[in-house]
N, C-alpha and C positions, 0 to 999 in steps of 0.2 A: 419529491425531496421539498420538505419544509424552508423557512427560509432561514429559521434558528439551527434546525435539524443541518443543514448542509455548513452551519460552521461550526458547528461540534466537533460536525468529523473531522475537518479541518485541524480543530484545536487538539484533537483525540490521535488524529495522524503524528503532529507535532510532540505529543508527551509520547508515542511509541515510540519517534525518532530518539527524544530524549533516552529515554531507557536504554535503548540499544547502543547509543554513543558513551554513556556515563556508566550502565553496568548492564554489559551484554545479556551476564547468565543469571539477573534474576527477571528475563522476560517469561520463562518456559514456569514460572511457578506461578505468575500473574496471570498465563494465558490461559491457563489448562483449568478445572476445577478441582484441581488437587490442592491439601491443602500446605501451603509455603512451611518450608523445612524452618528448624528453631533459628539457625543464624541468618534467615531472611524476616522472621517474627521480630530477631533482636535490632535489626535494621530499620525496620519501621518504625525503632522509636526516634528514627534521627531522619523520620522522611521529613524531605524542606520543601513547602510548596509556596509558589510563588504566584501573587495574584497581582492582574490589572486592572484596575476599576479608575473613571475619571475623574471619581473623587472619593473621600472617604466615606459617604455616606450612598455612592452609588449600588443598584442593584445588579446593575448588567455589568457582567466580571469575567474576564477569562483568569483559570490557572491553569497551573500546572504543576506535577508533582515528580518531585526527584529522590530516587531513594539510589545508593551507590555507597564502596567500599573506601572510593575516592573524595569523597564529599564527609563521611563519618571521620574519618583520619586528618581532613583539615578541620573538622567541628572540633575533634578533642586535642589537636594539637598548636591552634590557632593561638596569636598573641593578643592580649586585651588590652586596650587602651583607654584610658577615659575621654569620651568628647561628647564636650556639651553640644555645639553645633558641627553641624556637617553638610556637605553637598550632596546631594541622594534626588533620585528617581520619585518626584512628589508622587506619581501614578501608580507606584510599585510597593508593594510589602512581601516579605517572604514570612511564613511562620512553620514554628518548630516546635512538633507538640511532642512532649516528654510526658510521662507517667504523674508527676507531680502538678507540673502547669505547662501552658504554650506560652510561647515567646514569640513576640512579634518583632520584626526586625524591619527597616527602612535599607532597600541596595543603594551603598553608596555608587558617587557615578567611577570612582577608581574599582569598584569590584567589592568592596567590603562592606559585612555584616554591620549596621548601627543599632544598637538597641537603645531605641529615643526614651524607654521609662527609665533605665539605669542607668543612661548616660557614658555607655561603653561601645565601643568599635572593638568586632571582632575583625583580626588584618588575616586576612586566606593570602597563599601563596599565587604566585602572578597567574600559575595556569588555572588555576581555580579560580580566580577571580575574573581572569579574561571570560572564562566559560560561563562564568554567569552574568556578565552581560552580552555574551552573544546571545545567551536563553532570553535575557529582558527584552534584547532588541526584536528577538525574532516575536514573541509573546505579542509585546505593540504593536507588529505589524499585523498579526493576526488580530487585534483588536479595534485597531483604532479604522478608520479609511483612509483613501488615497485621497491626496490634496489635487485636485484637477483644475484648470481654470473654467470662467463662466463658457468662453468659448469652446472649450472640448466638451464641455457639460451638455451643451445646446444638439453637440452630434450624439452623445452617447442617449439623451432623454429630449426628442424632437417632440415637438407640438402632438398631441391626443397619445401621445406613449403612457402605459400606466407602470408603476416599480412599487418599491416598497419601504416605508420610510421605522428605522429603526431609532427611538428617541435614547440617549447613551446613558440616562442616569437611570432610566427604570426599566428599559430594554422592551416597553411596548413596543409593540409593532402594527401598522396598516397601510392600507393599499392604496393609493392615490393616483390619479392622471392630470399630467400636464394638461391645461387648458389653451394656455396662452403665455405674453412674459417676452417682453426686449430685454431688459434690462436686468431681469432676471426670473426664474419660472413662478408662473401663476398655476396654480393646482387644485385638486378637490381631492376629498376622501371620493371611494366607490361608491359606497353602501352605509347606510344609517350604523352598522355595528363598527365600520371604520369610523366614522364619526363621534361614536361613543369612546372609542379608545384614545381618541386625540384629542378629546375633552377630559379624561380620564388623568390623559400629562399632565394637562395643567390643572390639575387638582379642582374637574369640575366647573370651571370659570373661564371663558375665553379672554385674552389677555396677548397683549402686542409684545410683551417680551418672548426672548429668543430662546432658541433651544438647539443646541450641540444633538446633531441627527446624523446617521449615516444611510446611506441612498443605495438599496440593493437591484440592480438591472442587471441580469443576465449574468456574467460572472465579475460585474465589479461592483467594491464596495466603497465608495464614493463619500467625502468627508462633506456637509452644507450646516447651513442652520435653517429654523424656521421661526414663524411667528406664529400665534395660537389664535388670532382676528380673522372672522370672517367678514369679508368686504366686497364691494365691488361684484362683477358680472358673475350667476350663477348658470351653470351649463349641462349640471346632474341633477335632474328633479328626483325630489322624495330621497336625500339622502341623508337627511338630517342636517344641513349645511348651508346656510342662504349664502351664498357667493363662495370667494375662494382665497386661498393664504399662500402667504409668499413664501418659496427656498429660496435661500443664495449658497452661493457658491464661493471661491476663491476670488475677488474683484469684481464681483457682481454688483450692482448701484442700486439704490431703491428710486422711486418714481421720482422724488423730490429734489436729487444731487446726483452727480455725474461721478463724484467719489465716492466709493466704498464705504456702506453701514460701518461704523465700528464695531458696534452691537454683535452684526453679523459676523464682521471678521473676525473677530476673537472664539464666536464658538465654531465657525469653520475650521478653525485651528485648532480647538478643542478636540472635536470630532477626529481632527487629524493624529491628534496626541503631539501637537507643535506649536503649543501657546510660547514656551521659550524662545523657540529661533524665531516666532513672528513677533515677539516682543521686541527681541534684538534686531531687529530690522526698522523700527516704524518711526517716524519723526516724531520730535516731542508734542506738538499738537494734537496726533493721533495717542500718545500717552495717557494726556491728559483728559480727552474725549471718551477714551477707553475706562480710565478711573473712574468718573461720572455714569457711566453706563454699567460697570461691572455693581457700584454700589446701588444702582437700580434693582439690578436681577439677583441682587443678594448673594451673592458668590462667594462667598467668606475665602475661599480658597484660590480664586483666581487673585483677587485682592490683595493677599498674601503675596505670590510672585510681584504683581504688578509694583506693590510696596515695601519688596525685601531689604530696599534700602535706606527706608525711611527711620529714623527711631522707631524703637518697639512701641512706647507708649504711646506717641502720633499716632501708626499704622491699629494698633488695639483701639482706642477712640472711634478711629473709623469702622472697624470691624464693629463694635457693641453699636454704634450708630443705626448698624442697618435692619436690626431685629427690631426697633420703631419705626423704620420708614414703611411709609407707604405709597412716596413717589420720591426722587430726585431727577429732575431733568436738566438739562441747557438749554438755556432762553436765548442765545446768539440766531440772529436771523437769518436765514438759508443761504443770504446771499453774502453776507459777513463773514460764512464758515467756509465758503469756496476762496474768498481774497485768502482769510488766513490759511488754508492748506499750501498757498503757492510762495510764502515766504521761505526765503532759502536764508539759511543761519551761517553761510560759509565756513570759517575755520572757528566760529564759537566754540566753547567747551561750555556754554553754562546761560540759561537762558532761562524767562520766567513768563508763563503762560495767567495769564485771568479769564476766565470765564463766568456770565454769569451764569445762576441755577435757579432754581424753582426747588423749594424744598417740604417737604408737605410728611408729617412725622404724627404718629397715631394720637390722637386726643388733643392735637395741638394746631393752629391756623398754620394753612400755607406763607408759607417766607419767601422773599425773595431776597439773594445775596451773590458773593461771589465767593468763587475758590483758585485761588492764586496759586500754582503750583510753582514750584522750582525744582528744574532737573538738567541735570549735569551730564556730562560723559569723560572719561578718563582722555582720552585722545581723539583725534580726528577719525581713527581707524574703530571705536569701540563704543558699543552701544549706551544711547541715551537710558540716563535710571532717574524716576524719581525719587530726588533726597528729601523733600517735605510739599505737605500742601495747607495751605493757609484759610480758615473760613470766617 
């Protein structure tokens, strides 16, 4: 069975489980070839489709179709209230296909549906809200990879092991072999076709930019991050790839540093569907470095998560700047980085971090400058949040 095929079977089994739990007597109408009864056709008008994707533009998706009397009843009787901003799952959408139009909702963390277009929240009874949250958690678990440490990954993926890489945005899949690596995995595409697919993921141009990926080995789906630049030793001849590329896991580091690479780590946690929990635990310096890396990778949705506590106008200005960026890199020497990472903030609730950057925008000369980050936390137990960035 193919990689994607096996994953599809898992999703279909989950869908079947949902149908059995929510609407037991509709299963037979869908299982057989007979035409569904009229009442089932009416129910289909209120079929709710839950979709998980790592970004709004991602092609690689997992979805779940829900049809039930309980759901229809809840939709008919639910209270609607005005809500301009809510706390919602950024990777989940629910669509309600109706005769006149299809309504798209976001799933609030409380289990209600938010109609972003019309600024309305549909408030469900608690039992239905809890059920939607459980289904969302199950679907997310199927969509993303497992977060494992670099040490664990070495046991699952020893040197010379073959495994499959699936890029989280496009769903494109190719085969690789691990050839070396003590701080992370050095791997190579197995064939010319694998190299072609990998290059397609990078829009036909090799790049050092990181991509969130899923590693499939035996029965394991593992969250990881890769770059797309051939470099170093080449152990597989005639595969159309001159050298190897790097795959990182939770806690792995680059050749240049003993500390985990912020760009790879944000992508590893994106592949695990754990971006917000990761951001809730990292130190201010890592937040600042990650902000610069996300700018470089031109990931607007990740930047919105990083800058959720910034003023809307300031965050919008950085998002707008992304479109014209050729590159933005931190200029701090490696030794200075290591020293900064070890700083203790003690019982401080606010800190300022100044990082030198090199910025290259389209049709403009490269310029050097500084980003000054104001980062706060509400209490000693609260996560750090970026409040402002001055440039």
